[in-house]
N, C-alpha and C positions, 0 to 999 in steps of 0.2 A: 683381148686381142680381137680386132675387127676382121671378118671374113669378107674378102672381095673377091669378085668373080674373075679379075683378069689383071695382069700385071700392070696396065694402066690406071689402076686404082690404088698402086703403091707408094704414091707421092707421101713423102715425110720430109721434116725440117730439122736443121741441127745434127747433132752427131748421132749415129745409130749403131746398133748391133744388130747382125743379121745371123739368122739360124735356119739351116736347110736340112730336111729330112727326106732322104730318097728310099722310097718303098719299092715292093715290088710291081706294083701297075700305076704308081704315081709319084711326084715329087711336089712337097711343100715348102714354100719359103715364106719366112717370118720376119718382119723388121720391127725393131723396138726403140724407142726413143729413150732419152735420160729419165725421161718423166714416167716411164714403166707403161706406157701406152703403145699400141702397135697394130700393124696389119698382118694378114696372112692370105695367100693365094696359093691355089692348088692347080696342078695341070696333070692329065692323064697321060702318061708316057712310059716307055720301058726301051728307050735307045739313046746312046749317048749324045748323037746329034741333036736330036730334041731336046735331051735335058740340057745341053749348052745353048741352045736357042732360048729357052726359057729363062734361064739365068741370065742372059744378055738382055732379054725384054726388060726383067725386072731391075737389073743395073740401069739400063736408060732413064728409067724412070725416077728411082730413088735418088741418083746421082744430080739430078736437076736442082734440088734445093737441100741436100743432105751430104754429110760425108760419114764414111765408115771407120768405126772405131776397132771393131773386132768381128769376126765370123767364124762359124764354125759349121761343119757338114757332117751329117751322118748318114751312112748307108751300110749296106749288107756286106759282108765279107771281112776279111783282116786287112789290118794297115800295115805298110812295111816298115821296118825298123826306123827309117828316118822321118816317118809322117809325111811322105810326098805322095804316096800311091794308097788308094783305097779299092779294094775289090778282091777277087773278081766278082761282077754282080752278075748271078747265074741265070738270070731270066734276060739279060741282054743278049745281043748277038756275039759270037764268038771273038770277032775282031775288035769288039769295043767296049769290054767288059771292065777295063781299069779305069778308074776316076784319077786323072793326074792333077796334082796342084798347079802345075805348071801350064795346065791347058786352060784354067779357070780365067774369067774376065777379071782383069786386075783391079777395076775401079771398086767392084763389089765383093771381091776377095784380095785384099792386098796381101802378098806374099808371107811377109813377116808377121801378120796378125791374122793369119786364117789357120784352123785346126782341121783335120780330118779325123773322124770317128768312127768306129764300129757301133752299127746300131744299138747294140747290147751296151756297150761303153756309154753311149749316149744316154740309154734310157738310166743307167746306175746313177750318172752324173745328175740326171734330173730328179731322182729320189734324194740324192744327196741336196739339191738345191732346195727342194721342199722342207727338207729337215733344218736347214740352216736358217731359212727365213720365216719358220714357224706354221707354215701351211700343211706340214707333213700329217698331223692328225685329221685333216680334212678329206684325205686320200687313202690312209693305211690305217689298220686296227690290229692291235696284237691278238693273236689266236691263243698263245700261252707262252709263259717264260716268266723268271722272276723278278725282271726290272720293268719299271715305268717306261712306257714307249711312247712320249711326246717328240722324240727325234730318234736319229740312228745313234744309239749308244757306241760309238765307235771307240770309246776309250775302253770299252769291255772286251775288245776284239775286233777283227774284221767281220763285215756281213757279206753273205753271199747272196747274190740276186739270181732268182730263175723268173726269166720272162717267157711265159708259156703262151703260145698261140697256136699258129700253123706249125712251128716248131719249138725247140727249147733252148732258149739263149741262157748262158750263164756268164756271170763275172764277179770279181771279188772287189769290195768296195773297203778302204782302209784309210788309214792316216800315214802321212809321210810327210816329215819337215813341217808339221803344224798344217798341212794342207789336204784336202781329200783326194785321194788317188782311186784309180779303177783300172783292173788288171782283167780284160775280155778273155775267157777261156773258154774250151769247147767240151765240157763234161757231158753235154746232151747227147755226145757222139762217142762215150765211153761204153763199153760192154757192159749189158745189165748183168747185174746180180739177181738170179732168180729164187723166187720161193720153190720149194721143193714139188709143189703142186702145179708149177708154171713151167718147169723146166722144159719138158717136151714139147710144149706150144711154142715156147719162145726159141727154141733150138730150129724147129721147123720153119718159123717166121723167119728167124735169120737166114736160113739156107735159102728161102724162097726171095728174099729181098736182095741178097749179096751173092747168090750163086756159088756159094761155098759153105762149109761145115763151121758154122759160128752161130752163137747166140745173138738175139737181137740188140740193137743199142736203145738207151733211154728214151731218145728222142722218139723211137719208132711206137713207144707206148704211150709216152706223155705228151707228145705232141698231138694236134688235132686229127690226124689220121689214125693217131694211135687209139683214140677212143672209139673208132670204128672197128678197129681190129679187136678191141675188148668185146664190142658186141657180137662181132660175128664168133668169137670164141664161147661166150654164155648164151648164146641163141642156138647153138648149133644143135640140130636134132629136135628144135622145137617149131611149133607152127607158127612163126613169126616173120615178119617181113624183112626184106634185105634193106638195110638201111648203108646209105653212101656217105652222109655228112655226119660230123659231129653234133651239129644243132639237133639232128633228127634223133640222136640217142638221148640227149639232154633232155628234149621236149617230153620224150617217153618217160623219162625217169621223173620228171616234175609230175607228170600225171599220175603217178603212182605205179609205173610198169616195174615190178621186182626185179625182172631181167636187166632193164636198162640200168637200174640201180646198182646192180652187180658189176655191171660194165664200168661204171665210174668208181666204183669202189677199187677196181683193180688198177686203172687208169692212175687214179690218185695214189695208192700205195706205193707204187713206184717212183712217183715224183717226190714223196715224202721219205721214201728209202734212199734216194739219190741225195735229198738235202742231209739226211742223217750222216752218210758218209762223208759229205763235204765238211759237215760240223767237226768231223774228228780229223780229217786231213788238214783242215786250215787252222783248227783250234778255234772256232767261231765265235763271236758275241752274239750274232744274230742272222737270221735267215729272212728275206724278203720275196715272197711269191707274188709276182706281178704279170700282167698281160689280160688278154681277152678271155683266155681261159677261165681263170679265177673268177672274173667279173662275170660271165656267162653262165657258171655253175655255182653262183653264191649260195641259190637255193640248198643246193647240196653241201657245200663246205661249212657254213653256218649253223647246219643241224647239230645240236649238241652231241647227239650219239654218233654221227659222223665223224666230228672233230675228235671225239675220244678216241675212236679208231685210228684216225690219221696220227694223232698224238703218240698212241701205243706203237704205231710203225716207225714214228721218228726217234722214240726212246728205245727201241729193241736193239740197237746197236750194242755189242758187247761191252763197250767203253764206257756206257752209262753208269755202270758200276762204280766209276770213278768220277763221274758228275759232268763228263764232257757235253752231253747232249741236254742235261738238266739246265745247264748254266746258259742255255741259249734261248734268246727271244725269238719266236716265229711269228713273221706279221704277213698279211696279206692286203693286196691293194682292195679298195671298196668303191671306188669312183674313177670313171673314164677320165683320162687326162693324157696331153701329149708329152709323156716322159721324153721322147727323143728331142722335141724341140725345147723342153725345158732344160734338158742337159746341154744342148747345142749352145743355148744362149748362156749357161753357165760358164762353159769354156770360152765363148766369145768374149764375155766380159772380162775373164781372166787374161786372154790373149791381148785385148785392148788395154788393160791395165799395165801389162808387163811391156807392150809394144813388140813381144817376141811370141811366136806361136810355139812354144817348148811345151812338149807334153807332161 
């Protein structure tokens, strides 16, 4: 995929697919031809008017010599039941937080061949796309589990995707009528199940964050800000600096700071405890841990001793006595890749093939 600086460089020929990824501070548009070659351009923006202007600029250039077979747009927030509205985008102004399919420029986004996707949903479809075309082992590796992992073994059960970065996105990938399906869910915002030694801390944290008597949520600990909160817990009363960014904690841990390593241990303990509960609730065949978090902290996760501890957290569920956790392959991302764009192309091709943007 060729990176171009502006929409003016997005000229293509023939029939193309279009993939859009809307993030918190920018939007990315990619266009791919039937030969697999394509171009991508990015613009910094966080307002609906600016987004529409960007898409219109790309449309003007692309449609000079190309026609659009299918399109998919990934963005934050839920999609409504009929797939016509995506959002709200929390970082946009209150009056323009919803992306409506009817408002999109129809040349680049043919209504019957355009799909709106939740961003986690797009990432999960991206993983499925890599699995189907053989690229999966280039970007993912098995941490543990009973089956070979050259692809997603969906015939063994659904896979639960945990996309961890600033927050904790969750989704379920499964087979339905011979096709891959994704259900975006919000288990990152469920109430955490605390270990006894953490209960008071997590209760006080929940009171602080939500202004009422409740425990913290999983995302409060396993998201980016959660690592900073874990540092605050383990560094309390010690002559250690105040850290405000997760990368600062990670760098100290990588440099050998035992306190920072303890913070990472708590951070990942709850990520893998959540994965364990999901493996029981959905009777999973696999769990995929993806996102910037797992890539930035690979030094910690790939350490054999740490991985053994994480595995023990995952297998600590009471129902592992019946084998429900031991039967699950646990996989992590190993290389950076735009999963949202890959997933959007996956659905754009599907929409173009069926000439109908059904989910």
